[in-house]
VOGU-3710 file (C-alpha; in Angstrom, 3 decimals, decimal comma):
1> xxxxxxxxxx> 20,773/4,087/-12,756  21,882/7,068/-14,862  18,251/8,199/-15,301  17,186/7,493/-11,736  19,710/9,651/-9,876  18,076/13,031/-10,676  14,731/11,803/-9,334  16,457/10,436/-6,220  18,123/13,795/-5,620  14,804/15,548/-6,153
11> xxxxxxxxxx> 13,046/13,340/-3,608  15,846/13,896/-1,103  15,648/17,642/-1,660  11,895/17,588/-1,064  12,330/15,482/2,062  14,987/17,862/3,394  12,797/20,875/2,633  9,828/19,331/4,452  12,062/18,417/7,381  13,491/21,941/7,513
21> xxxxxxxxxx> 10,014/23,497/7,453  8,723/21,195/10,207  11,844/21,711/12,296  11,734/25,482/11,761  8,042/25,702/12,709  8,588/23,595/15,818  11,600/25,638/16,919  9,797/28,875/16,093  6,820/27,830/18,207  9,084/26,918/21,114
31> xxxxxxxxxx> 10,970/30,201/20,752  7,681/32,080/20,521  6,400/30,636/23,801  9,733/31,093/25,584  10,151/34,666/24,370  6,606/35,580/25,308  7,164/34,372/28,866  10,505/36,176/29,159  9,085/39,388/27,658  6,130/39,188/30,019
41> xxxxxxxxxx> 8,474/38,999/33,006  10,645/41,788/31,608  7,630/44,070/31,154  6,487/43,305/34,707  9,936/44,234/36,008  9,761/47,447/33,969  6,415/48,292/35,594  7,906/47,764/39,056  11,009/49,859/38,259  8,866/52,662/36,812
51> xxxxxxxxxx> 6,701/52,623/39,935  9,790/52,892/42,153  11,096/55,849/40,103  7,801/57,707/40,132  7,240/56,905/43,800  10,437/58,750/44,706  9,155/61,875/42,951  5,534/61,984/44,033  4,529/63,279/47,461  2,980/60,876/49,926
61> xxxxxxxxxx> 0,661/63,620/51,251  -0,229/67,024/49,800  -0,559/68,720/53,212  2,378/70,712/54,455  3,735/71,406/50,944  3,989/74,952/49,575  2,726/75,689/46,085  6,307/76,292/44,937  7,408/72,892/46,305  4,483/71,219/44,590
71> xxxxxxxxxx> 5,247/72,846/41,230  8,904/71,846/41,484  7,885/68,298/42,348  5,473/68,176/39,367  8,186/69,481/37,030  10,659/66,847/38,230  7,972/64,212/37,864  7,268/65,213/34,242  10,943/65,094/33,413  11,531/61,721/35,069
81> xxxxxxxxxx> 8,269/59,973/34,178  8,299/57,284/31,411  7,699/58,834/27,996  5,646/57,493/25,108  2,313/55,706/25,087  3,394/52,398/26,604  2,788/53,282/30,242  0,233/55,254/32,235  0,176/56,111/35,942  -2,170/57,337/38,636
91> xxxxxxxxxx> -1,728/58,626/42,175  -4,824/57,640/44,126  -5,775/58,853/47,568  -7,023/56,677/50,435  -10,609/57,448/49,428  -10,078/56,079/45,906  -9,956/59,498/44,235  -7,434/60,096/41,453  -5,174/62,908/42,615  -2,693/62,902/39,765
101> xxxxxxxxxx> -2,493/60,979/36,505  -0,672/60,833/33,201  -2,518/61,881/30,002  -3,204/58,295/28,956  -4,315/57,074/32,360  -8,068/56,543/32,901  -9,928/59,148/34,956  -11,275/56,480/37,272  -8,911/54,786/39,697  -7,543/51,494/38,473
111> xxxxxxxxxx> -8,250/50,140/41,975  -10,782/51,851/44,249  -9,372/49,990/47,228  -5,569/50,205/47,745  -3,945/47,242/46,083  -0,169/46,611/45,868  1,861/44,410/43,548  1,009/43,153/40,062  -2,654/42,850/39,130  -4,806/42,639/36,023
121> xxxxxxxxxx> -7,718/44,916/35,315  -9,722/45,053/32,087  -7,399/46,390/29,410  -4,433/47,000/31,740  -1,542/45,290/33,501  -1,013/47,238/36,767  1,665/47,496/39,423  0,555/49,179/42,653  2,991/50,833/45,085  2,228/52,573/48,362
131> xxxxxxxxxx> 3,971/55,945/48,214  7,085/55,887/50,315  7,331/52,086/50,117  9,731/49,876/48,159  8,353/47,381/45,600  9,739/44,271/47,301  6,634/42,118/46,926  6,631/39,276/44,351  5,426/40,092/40,884  2,097/38,316/41,391
141> xxxxxxxxxx> 1,489/39,729/44,867  -1,785/41,518/45,541  -1,162/42,939/48,997  -3,829/45,297/50,494  -2,286/48,591/51,736  -3,591/51,955/52,958  -2,669/55,568/52,206  -1,697/57,128/48,899  -1,138/54,624/46,109  0,791/54,875/42,878
151> xxxxxxxxxx> -0,441/52,686/40,032  1,776/52,266/36,988  -0,051/50,447/34,172  0,584/49,238/30,648  -2,222/48,832/28,124  -2,912/45,159/27,470  -3,152/45,827/23,741  0,251/47,518/23,699  1,711/44,747/25,845  0,427/42,059/23,497
161> xxxxxxxxxx> 1,788/43,985/20,501  5,242/44,220/22,046  5,206/40,525/22,901  4,056/39,609/19,395  6,717/41,760/17,700  9,541/40,321/19,776  8,278/36,747/19,484  7,756/37,139/15,730  11,273/38,452/15,294  12,659/35,504/17,246
171> xxxxxxxxxx> 10,507/33,073/15,231  11,691/34,560/11,931  15,279/34,230/13,076  14,605/30,588/13,975  13,059/30,005/10,545  16,057/31,642/8,883  18,349/29,361/10,852  16,217/26,402/9,778  16,455/27,486/6,134  20,222/27,838/6,401
181> xxxxxxxxxx> 20,336/24,392/7,992  18,274/23,035/5,106  20,645/24,553/2,554  23,622/23,166/4,425  22,083/19,690/4,643  21,148/19,809/0,985  24,692/20,685/-0,009  25,991/17,878/2,202  23,592/15,375/0,622  24,633/16,487/-2,869
191> xxxxxxxxxx> 28,266/16,137/-1,872  27,662/12,650/-0,467  25,750/11,623/-3,601  28,373/12,938/-6,023  30,148/9,519/-6,147  26,844/7,940/-7,218  26,468/10,566/-9,919  30,023/9,866/-11,048  29,264/6,134/-11,139  26,105/6,856/-13,127
201> xxxxxxxxxx> 28,112/8,856/-15,672  30,655/6,048/-15,947  27,905/3,493/-16,546  26,426/5,739/-19,252  29,702/5,473/-21,189  30,498/1,907/-20,128  30,463/-0,797/-22,794  30,510/-4,188/-21,037  31,442/-5,915/-24,287  34,586/-3,857/-24,812
211> xxxxxxxxxx> 37,674/-5,999/-24,290  39,283/-3,337/-22,083  36,108/-2,235/-20,315  36,704/-1,538/-16,595  34,893/0,809/-14,270  38,115/1,582/-12,448  38,688/2,445/-8,815  35,603/3,388/-6,794  35,474/6,886/-5,326  34,094/5,516/-2,063
221> xxxxxxxxxx> 34,842/2,284/-0,245  31,091/1,626/-0,031  30,860/1,558/-3,852  33,711/-0,900/-4,350  31,391/-4,003/-4,268  29,247/-2,421/-6,992  32,297/-1,809/-9,189  33,466/-5,373/-8,668  30,024/-6,814/-9,446  29,710/-4,801/-12,673
231> xxxxxxxxxx> 33,210/-5,729/-13,797  32,469/-9,407/-13,084  29,218/-9,162/-15,049  31,126/-7,602/-17,945  33,564/-10,519/-17,969  30,696/-13,052/-18,053  29,060/-11,192/-20,925  32,315/-11,219/-22,899  32,630/-14,990/-22,474  29,018/-15,489/-23,514
241> xxxxxxxxxx> 29,513/-13,217/-26,521  32,557/-15,178/-27,626  30,553/-18,410/-27,470  27,665/-16,826/-29,358  29,892/-15,507/-32,117  31,516/-18,884/-32,486  28,092/-20,522/-32,703  26,855/-17,973/-35,259  29,857/-18,566/-37,493  29,414/-22,342/-37,373
251> xxxxxxxxxx> 25,636/-22,071/-37,805  26,001/-19,828/-40,845  28,223/-22,366/-42,562  26,361/-25,442/-41,336  22,902/-24,175/-42,286  23,387/-22,090/-45,401  25,455/-24,625/-47,312  22,990/-27,541/-46,986  20,002/-25,289/-47,695  21,665/-23,953/-50,828
261> xxxxxxxxxx> 22,422/-27,540/-51,928  18,785/-28,557/-51,296  17,561/-25,635/-53,424  19,951/-26,563/-56,248  18,867/-30,216/-56,192  15,188/-29,240/-56,190  15,754/-26,931/-59,170  17,323/-29,809/-61,108  14,548/-32,170/-60,042  11,922/-29,709/-61,294
271> xxxxxxxxxx> 13,484/-29,715/-64,753  13,725/-33,514/-64,925  10,554/-34,696/-63,178  7,258/-35,465/-64,938  4,742/-32,608/-65,140  2,439/-34,238/-62,575  5,172/-33,955/-59,885  6,330/-30,469/-60,649  3,667/-28,766/-58,491  4,601/-30,810/-55,445
281> xxxxxxxxxx> 8,347/-30,228/-55,939  7,736/-26,515/-56,456  5,974/-26,313/-53,077  8,920/-28,112/-51,487  11,311/-25,690/-53,110  9,211/-22,707/-51,940  9,327/-24,049/-48,389  13,096/-24,509/-48,604  13,430/-20,972/-49,921  11,405/-19,624/-47,052
291> xxxxxxxxxx> 13,584/-21,557/-44,615  16,676/-19,999/-46,214  15,265/-16,509/-45,737  14,347/-17,129/-42,099  17,798/-18,554/-41,343  19,477/-15,614/-43,085  17,352/-13,144/-41,105  18,083/-14,859/-37,796  21,814/-15,025/-38,415  21,891/-11,403/-39,522
301> xxxxxxxxxx> 19,740/-10,072/-36,685  21,441/-11,793/-33,796  24,913/-10,502/-34,540  25,382/-9,567/-30,893  28,171/-7,081/-30,384  28,338/-6,031/-34,027  27,531/-2,371/-34,642  24,812/-1,452/-37,095  26,395/-0,498/-40,386  24,214/2,365/-41,561
311> xxxxxxxxxx> 24,271/3,684/-45,092  21,975/5,462/-47,526  19,757/2,830/-49,158  17,692/3,208/-52,291  14,809/0,763/-51,920  14,510/0,092/-55,638  18,162/-0,953/-55,792  17,775/-3,040/-52,653  14,768/-4,920/-54,065  16,774/-6,069/-57,104
321> xxxxxxxxxx> 18,860/-8,158/-54,674  15,838/-9,716/-52,956  14,305/-12,268/-55,301  10,948/-13,555/-54,151  8,875/-15,747/-56,459  5,097/-15,514/-56,404  4,850/-11,925/-55,151  4,703/-8,754/-57,236  6,559/-5,943/-55,466  6,031/-2,301/-56,444
331> xxxxxxxxxx> 8,457/0,312/-55,085  7,195/3,909/-54,970  9,766/5,206/-52,494  10,401/8,942/-52,866  13,438/9,172/-50,576  16,291/6,938/-49,410  16,569/5,585/-45,877  19,585/5,474/-43,580  19,817/1,899/-42,269  21,822/-1,312/-42,155
341> xxxxxxxxxx> 21,147/-2,946/-45,573  21,463/-6,518/-44,297  19,095/-5,973/-41,381  16,613/-4,038/-43,489  16,663/-6,754/-46,142  16,065/-9,438/-43,514  13,086/-7,493/-42,097  11,551/-6,884/-45,540  11,991/-10,521/-46,587  10,125/-11,682/-43,505
351> xxxxxxxxxx> 7,327/-9,159/-44,037  7,046/-10,204/-47,717  6,990/-13,839/-46,693  4,116/-13,071/-44,292  2,157/-11,396/-47,083  2,766/-14,353/-49,426  1,733/-16,945/-46,818  -1,530/-15,120/-46,074  -2,633/-14,921/-49,698  -1,298/-11,581/-50,940
361> xxxxxxxxxx> -0,137/-11,321/-54,554  1,022/-7,719/-54,630  3,037/-5,607/-52,166  3,669/-1,856/-52,308  6,841/-0,463/-50,755  6,859/3,291/-50,005  8,462/5,970/-47,788  5,622/8,215/-46,510  7,956/9,967/-44,055  11,716/10,250/-43,471
371> xxxxxxxxxx> 13,228/7,066/-42,080  9,888/5,241/-42,477  9,317/2,276/-44,791  5,671/1,341/-45,348  4,858/-2,206/-46,513  1,251/-2,730/-47,626  -0,219/-5,752/-49,409  -3,486/-6,740/-51,059  -4,130/-9,726/-48,788  -7,146/-10,330/-46,533
381> xxxxxxxxxx> -5,692/-8,209/-43,729  -6,816/-8,461/-40,081  -9,756/-7,179/-38,090  -9,363/-3,919/-36,151  -9,503/-5,733/-32,798  -6,781/-8,166/-33,832  -4,664/-5,331/-35,212  -4,902/-3,524/-31,862  -3,885/-6,695/-30,019  -0,899/-7,175/-32,333
391> xxxxxxxxxx> 0,089/-3,516/-31,926  -0,051/-3,811/-28,151  2,111/-6,964/-28,230  4,687/-5,213/-30,436  4,706/-2,099/-28,224  5,437/-4,157/-25,096  7,585/-6,714/-26,958  5,283/-9,493/-25,752  6,003/-11,602/-28,826  5,448/-15,100/-27,448
401> xxxxxxxxxx> 2,045/-16,418/-28,420  1,021/-13,015/-29,826  2,957/-12,357/-33,031  4,494/-14,508/-35,736  8,207/-14,767/-36,459  8,039/-12,261/-39,318  6,559/-9,402/-37,265  8,874/-10,144/-34,336  12,008/-10,056/-36,504  10,888/-6,865/-38,270
411> xxxxxxxxxx> 10,198/-5,189/-34,915  13,621/-6,232/-33,577  15,285/-4,783/-36,674  13,390/-1,488/-36,212  14,339/-1,347/-32,513  17,991/-2,047/-33,325  17,834/1,201/-35,340  16,226/3,064/-32,440  12,684/2,864/-33,834  9,834/0,372/-33,777
421> xxxxxxxxxx> 7,317/-1,483/-35,944  3,878/0,114/-36,252  0,729/-1,478/-37,668  -1,280/0,848/-39,877  -5,030/0,890/-40,434  -5,835/-0,101/-44,013  -9,098/-0,528/-45,885  -7,565/-3,278/-47,994  -4,926/-5,809/-46,991  -2,317/-5,482/-44,290
431> xxxxxxx> -0,040/-2,468/-43,759  2,961/-2,152/-41,472  5,492/0,687/-41,053  9,159/0,167/-40,247  10,140/3,340/-38,353  13,938/3,695/-38,337  15,355/6,526/-36,211
//
């Protein structure tokens, strides 16, 4: 659980980010369409208002006006007309001739026949107003009129640019809101997951075999069943550990004492029996000795709940305490190892016993790297394919039906030190490395 929480938070963060992007794009698209429609209506209203303003300044007929009146009217028109390059206007006579126009307006009439209201012509959005009239027609009206006409137009390109700028601004604001919403949701998710992170940290430091081990009060009511289940599991493990320790203590006494007595009796029998029986009794004694070593290794290895007692071990000194008849052991270790001496001795005894059973007569013990003990013998060894199969079984701890008791026990000892057992390629015999972290 402690290692899974970061990945869970990462997946949630990715999901929230994707959701925020999708939501922001959807809202931005909706805002874009809505703003475009509203801006379109606003620009149409601006065209109508501009036409009304200009219509009040332009004459409806040039006849009857003095040159001075006309110049004054033109001056007022220039002052009051819309500035910039967004709009253009024309005053068109009944015959379709352009009488007056702004600099950006086309020389040809936007409509040769009088046309009122909002219309579309290539490249322009136009509002037509009969001079002297009021623009009361609907925005999409196209009412035929007669007389002088005023056409106020906006370039389609400029209109589209204005719409795009406003819609883009609104869309960016919507995306910013979506991003802020994502950050807010992410912070809320992290806040809601903080009790799980706290529980994960507690479990990282929780020892279920400690007599006083308790997870304590849950930070959330929803986590209380988990706390109760873990505490109950811890209690069951403590009971099972107590039974196991009691069994180990009884087994150690009940097994070691008889085996030691058997070995002593066989030693006496070897001295007293006729020469023709000594070979058979020696094989029996060898078998009893092997049984003693296996029992010692098992009892040492399965000391559940007992911490590994590490210390600096000189392999040459250790081998003086491990008598093993029938096998020549050479120690060429160049550096000590930091390990539990009892567990290391149990692992080495089982590996030596394997070498002896498969025909080896000499074993070399070395330390090719720090915290690595290499055991190599001069036996027949194994084929490369079989060595790969054994290595795979050790890597996955698939011991049953794949490895013998010796390799399994040695691998368990290595793993109890944080390492593992590794099979080495060897031209002669069998080589295995005990890697102790």
